[in-house]
C-alpha positions as CSV (number, residue, x, y, z in Angstrom):
1,X,15.4,0.4,-16.4
2,X,12.6,-2.0,-17.3
3,X,10.8,-1.2,-20.6
4,X,7.2,-0.1,-20.2
5,X,5.1,-2.9,-21.6
6,X,1.3,-2.5,-21.6
7,X,-1.0,-5.3,-22.6
8,X,-3.5,-3.6,-25.0
9,X,-6.3,-5.7,-23.8
10,X,-6.1,-4.2,-20.3
11,X,-4.8,-0.6,-20.8
12,X,-6.4,0.9,-17.7
13,X,-6.8,0.0,-14.0
14,X,-10.6,-0.4,-14.4
15,X,-10.0,-3.1,-17.1
16,X,-7.7,-4.9,-14.6
17,X,-10.3,-4.7,-11.8
18,X,-13.0,-6.2,-14.1
19,X,-10.6,-9.0,-15.1
20,X,-9.6,-9.7,-11.5
21,X,-13.2,-9.9,-10.4
22,X,-13.8,-12.6,-12.9
23,X,-10.6,-14.5,-12.3
24,X,-10.4,-14.9,-8.5
25,X,-13.0,-16.2,-6.0
26,X,-15.5,-13.6,-4.8
27,X,-14.3,-13.9,-1.2
28,X,-10.8,-12.9,-2.3
29,X,-12.0,-10.1,-4.5
30,X,-14.3,-8.7,-1.7
31,X,-11.4,-8.7,0.7
32,X,-9.3,-6.7,-1.8
33,X,-12.0,-4.4,-3.1
34,X,-14.1,-3.6,-0.1
35,X,-14.2,-1.1,2.7
36,X,-15.8,-0.9,6.1
37,X,-19.5,-0.4,7.0
38,X,-21.3,1.2,4.0
39,X,-18.0,1.9,2.1
40,X,-18.7,5.6,2.1
41,X,-15.1,6.7,2.7
42,X,-13.8,4.1,0.3
43,X,-15.7,5.9,-2.5
44,X,-15.1,9.4,-1.1
45,X,-11.3,8.9,-1.2
46,X,-11.1,8.5,-4.9
47,X,-14.0,10.9,-5.8
48,X,-12.5,13.8,-3.9
49,X,-9.0,13.3,-5.5
50,X,-10.8,13.5,-8.9
51,X,-12.4,16.8,-7.9
52,X,-8.9,18.4,-8.2
53,X,-8.2,20.3,-11.3
54,X,-4.8,21.1,-12.9
55,X,-3.9,24.1,-15.0
56,X,-1.8,23.6,-18.2
57,X,0.6,26.3,-19.5
58,X,0.8,25.5,-23.2
59,X,2.8,28.4,-24.4
60,X,5.5,28.2,-21.7
61,X,9.0,27.2,-22.8
62,X,9.8,23.9,-21.2
63,X,12.2,21.0,-21.8
64,X,12.1,17.2,-21.3
65,X,9.8,15.9,-18.5
66,X,11.5,13.9,-15.7
67,X,9.4,11.8,-13.3
68,X,12.4,11.0,-11.1
69,X,11.9,11.7,-7.4
70,X,14.4,11.6,-4.6
71,X,13.1,10.3,-1.2
72,X,15.2,9.6,1.8
73,X,18.4,9.9,-0.2
74,X,17.3,7.4,-2.9
75,X,16.3,8.5,-6.4
76,X,13.3,6.6,-7.7
77,X,12.1,6.5,-11.3
78,X,8.6,7.7,-10.4
79,X,7.0,9.4,-7.4
80,X,4.8,6.4,-6.4
81,X,5.2,3.1,-4.7
82,X,3.3,0.0,-3.6
83,X,1.4,0.1,-0.3
84,X,1.6,-2.6,2.3
85,X,-1.3,-5.1,1.9
86,X,-2.0,-8.1,4.1
87,X,-2.8,-11.6,2.8
88,X,-1.6,-10.8,-0.7
89,X,-1.2,-14.5,-1.5
90,X,-4.9,-15.0,-0.8
91,X,-5.7,-12.8,-3.8
92,X,-3.1,-14.3,-6.0
93,X,-0.4,-16.9,-5.1
94,X,3.1,-15.3,-4.6
95,X,1.6,-11.8,-5.2
96,X,4.1,-10.3,-2.7
97,X,7.0,-11.7,-4.5
98,X,5.6,-10.7,-7.9
99,X,5.1,-7.1,-6.9
100,X,8.4,-6.8,-5.0
101,X,10.3,-8.0,-8.1
102,X,8.3,-5.6,-10.4
103,X,9.0,-2.7,-8.0
104,X,12.7,-3.5,-8.0
105,X,12.8,-3.7,-11.8
106,X,11.1,-0.4,-12.2
107,X,13.0,1.3,-9.3
108,X,10.0,2.2,-7.2
109,X,9.5,1.3,-3.5
110,X,7.6,-1.7,-2.3
111,X,6.3,-1.8,1.3
112,X,6.0,-5.3,2.9
113,X,3.2,-5.8,5.5
114,X,3.9,-7.7,8.7
115,X,0.9,-9.9,7.7
116,X,1.9,-10.4,4.0
117,X,2.4,-13.9,2.7
118,X,6.2,-13.6,2.0
119,X,8.9,-13.3,4.6
120,X,10.8,-10.1,5.1
121,X,14.0,-11.9,4.3
122,X,12.7,-13.2,1.0
123,X,11.5,-9.7,-0.1
124,X,14.8,-8.1,1.0
125,X,16.6,-10.6,-1.2
126,X,14.3,-10.0,-4.2
127,X,14.7,-6.2,-3.9
128,X,18.4,-6.3,-3.0
129,X,17.6,-4.5,0.3
130,X,15.5,-1.8,-1.3
131,X,12.0,-2.7,0.1
132,X,10.4,-1.0,3.1
133,X,8.9,-2.9,6.1
134,X,5.6,-2.0,7.7
135,X,5.3,-3.1,11.3
136,X,2.1,-4.0,13.1
137,X,3.0,-3.3,16.7
138,X,3.2,-6.5,18.8
139,X,2.0,-6.7,22.3
140,X,5.2,-8.3,23.5
141,X,8.5,-6.3,23.5
142,X,10.5,-9.4,22.7
143,X,8.6,-9.9,19.5
144,X,8.9,-6.3,18.6
145,X,12.6,-6.3,19.1
146,X,13.1,-9.5,17.1
147,X,11.2,-8.2,14.2
148,X,13.3,-5.0,14.3
149,X,16.4,-7.1,14.5
150,X,15.4,-9.1,11.4
151,X,14.4,-6.0,9.5
152,X,17.8,-4.4,10.3
153,X,19.7,-7.6,9.4
154,X,17.9,-7.7,6.1
155,X,18.9,-4.1,5.5
156,X,15.5,-2.5,5.2
157,X,16.2,1.2,4.8
158,X,12.7,2.4,6.0
159,X,10.4,1.2,8.8
160,X,6.8,2.1,8.5
161,X,4.7,2.0,11.7
162,X,0.9,1.7,11.5
163,X,-1.3,4.0,13.6
164,X,-4.8,3.6,12.1
165,X,-5.7,0.1,13.4
166,X,-6.5,0.6,17.1
167,X,-9.4,-1.7,16.3
168,X,-10.4,-3.6,13.2
169,X,-13.0,-2.0,10.9
170,X,-16.4,-3.6,10.6
171,X,-16.3,-5.2,7.2
172,X,-19.6,-6.9,6.4
173,X,-18.4,-8.6,3.3
174,X,-15.5,-10.3,5.0
175,X,-17.8,-11.4,7.8
176,X,-20.3,-12.9,5.4
177,X,-17.5,-14.6,3.4
178,X,-15.9,-16.0,6.6
179,X,-12.6,-14.2,6.0
180,X,-12.2,-13.1,9.6
181,X,-9.6,-15.5,11.0
182,X,-10.3,-18.4,11.1
183,X,-11.8,-18.5,7.6
184,X,-15.0,-20.6,7.1
185,X,-14.9,-22.8,4.1
186,X,-18.6,-22.6,3.4
187,X,-20.4,-24.3,0.4
188,X,-20.6,-20.8,-1.2
189,X,-16.8,-20.3,-0.9
190,X,-16.1,-23.8,-2.3
191,X,-18.3,-23.1,-5.3
192,X,-16.5,-19.8,-5.8
193,X,-13.2,-21.7,-5.9
194,X,-14.5,-24.1,-8.4
195,X,-15.5,-21.1,-10.5
196,X,-11.9,-19.8,-10.4
197,X,-9.9,-22.9,-11.7
198,X,-6.7,-21.0,-12.6
199,X,-6.6,-19.4,-9.1
200,X,-7.3,-22.8,-7.5
201,X,-4.5,-24.5,-9.5
202,X,-2.0,-21.8,-8.8
203,X,-2.9,-21.8,-5.1
204,X,-2.5,-25.5,-5.0
205,X,0.9,-25.3,-6.6
206,X,2.0,-22.5,-4.3
207,X,0.6,-23.9,-1.1
208,X,-1.9,-22.4,1.4
209,X,-1.1,-18.7,2.1
210,X,0.8,-18.2,5.4
211,X,2.0,-15.3,7.4
212,X,5.6,-16.1,6.4
213,X,7.3,-13.3,8.4
214,X,5.4,-14.4,11.5
215,X,5.9,-18.2,11.0
216,X,8.8,-18.5,13.4
217,X,6.6,-17.2,16.2
218,X,3.5,-19.3,15.5
219,X,3.4,-22.6,17.4
220,X,3.6,-25.6,15.1
221,X,0.5,-27.6,14.5
222,X,-1.8,-24.7,15.5
223,X,-5.3,-25.1,14.2
224,X,-6.9,-22.2,12.2
225,X,-9.2,-21.4,15.1
226,X,-6.3,-21.1,17.5
227,X,-4.3,-19.2,14.9
228,X,-6.9,-16.5,15.0
229,X,-6.8,-16.3,18.8
230,X,-3.0,-16.2,18.6
231,X,-3.0,-13.3,16.2
232,X,-5.5,-11.3,18.2
233,X,-3.4,-11.9,21.3
234,X,0.0,-11.2,19.7
235,X,-0.7,-7.8,18.0
236,X,-2.1,-4.6,19.3
237,X,-2.5,-2.0,16.6
238,X,-2.9,0.9,19.1
239,X,0.2,3.2,19.0
240,X,1.1,6.0,21.5
241,X,3.9,8.4,21.9
242,X,5.8,6.2,24.3
243,X,5.8,3.2,21.9
244,X,7.0,5.5,19.1
245,X,9.8,6.9,21.2
246,X,11.1,3.4,21.8
247,X,10.9,2.6,18.1
248,X,12.7,5.8,17.2
249,X,15.4,4.9,19.7
250,X,15.8,1.3,18.5
251,X,15.5,1.8,14.7
252,X,18.5,3.5,13.1
253,X,17.0,3.8,9.6
254,X,14.3,6.1,8.4
255,X,11.0,5.9,10.4
256,X,7.7,6.7,8.9
257,X,4.2,6.9,10.5
258,X,1.4,5.6,8.3
259,X,-2.3,6.4,9.0
260,X,-2.0,10.1,9.8
261,X,-5.2,12.0,9.3
262,X,-4.9,15.1,11.4
263,X,-2.6,18.1,12.1
264,X,-2.4,17.0,15.7
265,X,-0.8,13.6,14.9
266,X,1.5,15.3,12.3
267,X,2.7,17.7,15.0
268,X,3.5,14.7,17.3
269,X,5.3,12.9,14.5
270,X,7.5,16.0,13.9
271,X,8.2,16.3,17.7
272,X,9.1,12.6,18.0
273,X,11.7,13.0,15.3
274,X,10.1,10.8,12.6
275,X,11.3,11.1,9.1
276,X,8.0,11.0,7.3
277,X,4.3,10.4,7.4
278,X,1.9,8.7,5.1
279,X,-1.5,10.4,5.2
280,X,-3.9,7.5,5.0
281,X,-7.2,6.1,6.2
282,X,-6.3,2.5,5.4
283,X,-8.0,2.6,2.0
284,X,-11.4,3.4,3.6
285,X,-11.3,0.1,5.5
286,X,-11.3,1.5,9.0
287,X,-13.5,4.6,9.5
288,X,-16.5,5.4,7.2
289,X,-17.2,8.7,9.1
290,X,-13.7,10.1,8.5
291,X,-12.7,12.6,5.8
292,X,-11.0,11.5,2.7
293,X,-7.2,11.4,2.6
294,X,-6.9,14.3,0.1
295,X,-8.8,16.5,2.5
296,X,-6.5,15.5,5.4
297,X,-3.6,16.2,3.2
298,X,-4.9,19.7,2.3
299,X,-5.0,20.5,6.0
300,X,-1.6,19.1,6.8
301,X,0.6,20.4,3.9
302,X,0.5,24.2,4.5
303,X,1.8,23.9,8.1
304,X,4.2,20.9,7.9
305,X,5.6,20.6,4.4
306,X,9.4,21.1,4.8
307,X,9.3,19.9,8.4
308,X,8.7,16.2,7.6
309,X,8.3,14.2,4.4
310,X,4.6,14.1,3.6
311,X,3.3,11.1,1.5
312,X,-0.2,9.8,0.9
313,X,-2.1,6.7,0.1
314,X,-5.8,5.6,0.0
315,X,-8.0,6.4,-2.9
316,X,-5.2,6.8,-5.5
317,X,-5.9,4.5,-8.4
318,X,-4.4,6.0,-11.6
319,X,-1.7,8.1,-13.0
320,X,-3.9,11.3,-13.0
321,X,-4.8,10.5,-9.4
322,X,-1.0,10.5,-8.6
323,X,-0.6,13.8,-10.3
324,X,-3.5,15.4,-8.4
325,X,-2.2,14.1,-5.1
326,X,1.3,15.5,-5.7
327,X,-0.1,18.8,-7.0
328,X,-2.0,19.0,-3.7
329,X,1.3,18.9,-1.8
330,X,2.2,15.3,-1.2
331,X,5.8,14.5,-2.0
332,X,5.2,10.8,-2.8
333,X,2.2,8.6,-3.4
334,X,1.4,5.0,-2.6
335,X,-1.2,2.7,-4.2
336,X,-2.4,-0.7,-3.1
337,X,-5.5,-2.0,-4.8
338,X,-4.4,-1.0,-8.3
339,X,-1.4,-3.3,-8.1
340,X,-3.4,-6.2,-6.7
341,X,-6.0,-5.8,-9.5
342,X,-3.1,-6.2,-11.9
343,X,-1.6,-9.3,-10.3
344,X,-5.0,-10.9,-9.8
345,X,-5.9,-10.2,-13.5
346,X,-2.6,-11.1,-15.1
347,X,-0.5,-13.1,-12.6
348,X,3.2,-12.8,-13.0
349,X,2.9,-10.1,-15.7
350,X,0.5,-8.0,-13.5
351,X,3.1,-6.1,-11.6
352,X,5.1,-4.9,-14.5
353,X,2.0,-4.2,-16.5
354,X,0.4,-2.0,-13.8
355,X,3.5,0.0,-13.1
356,X,3.9,0.6,-16.8
357,X,0.3,1.9,-17.0
358,X,0.8,4.2,-14.1
359,X,4.2,5.5,-15.3
360,X,2.8,6.2,-18.8
361,X,-0.4,7.9,-17.5
362,X,1.5,10.1,-15.0
363,X,4.1,11.2,-17.5
364,X,1.4,12.1,-20.0
365,X,-0.3,14.3,-17.4
366,X,3.0,16.1,-16.7
367,X,3.6,16.6,-20.5
368,X,0.1,17.8,-21.0
369,X,0.3,20.5,-18.3
370,X,3.8,21.4,-19.4
371,X,5.5,20.5,-16.1
372,X,9.2,19.5,-16.3
373,X,9.7,18.2,-12.7
374,X,7.6,16.5,-10.2
375,X,8.2,19.0,-7.5
376,X,6.7,21.7,-9.7
377,X,3.3,20.1,-9.9
378,X,1.8,22.3,-7.1
379,X,2.3,25.2,-9.4
380,X,-0.4,23.7,-11.7
381,X,-3.0,23.2,-9.0
382,X,-6.2,25.2,-9.5
383,X,-7.4,26.3,-6.0
């Protein structure tokens, strides 16, 4: 197990976020940090997790704390993992590879996005077949089947299918910065790059970010403008029961539905024979008028815990946030932005550093409330 090493200059996720904001161009930071519309649900996600309170039992006899958690037959060192994030290499070169390696070293799951900047084969090799793959559903069945074939050949144990992108959220910052494909290299963006020389040099050395998993399907010599049209034509984020039935039949590993925000969709996931759900609202990037993920979780857990594995992401930033999420009934937590802040701030050291912070914080909460095992955290929830 990798030793926990925390850089004392950046001992918290907020310090990493501040450093990342200074170190990368604003258009890259806005893509990472922002939500949709007025970013109401982006803020609500974290705020309502932090409304949760835990009860300590100081005089109870208890032994050594264990943060180990078994999920889908594998025992992880902690009950959290790394969420899928698109265009990771835009925010820091080779970020996908850095985080996958850190996750493997610390024995936590890493989920690779279809539109990440590393190929599914590369990430499988780095993690020795322990990463998960998140599928954006293609329009064409042949592309869907080939991605499934490649993921199976690379021995991905878990396929995550995305349900919360029937349309792309209205993200004003990305529009202003020209980050909707194709990107616009405006004078403002060029000046931002000049103001982030380390990022610029590392990006130059690593090469322009590409959708590496999708590269075999993108016609050679395609301009950026035509690449945007190709992506819009190739992928349709809208899922339905028939599409999921086909995926359930074709995929022999564990199948997880991400983007669940209602009891109704959870009921369908159970009926369709899925192995797990990730309660999520895409990090507040899709629907400002929706409820926070923790509120969705509180609706889902009483009826469905034990019938399907219930996990959560969106709004979780710190070790205490992880503890509150698990105390509320989630069996596992996933974080995205926290890890990207770490890599954008510290480069190659950012993955290990961020995982070390989260592990240390989470364990301290368990010790403080006198909780020996992760599955006992709901006993400490103050209603």
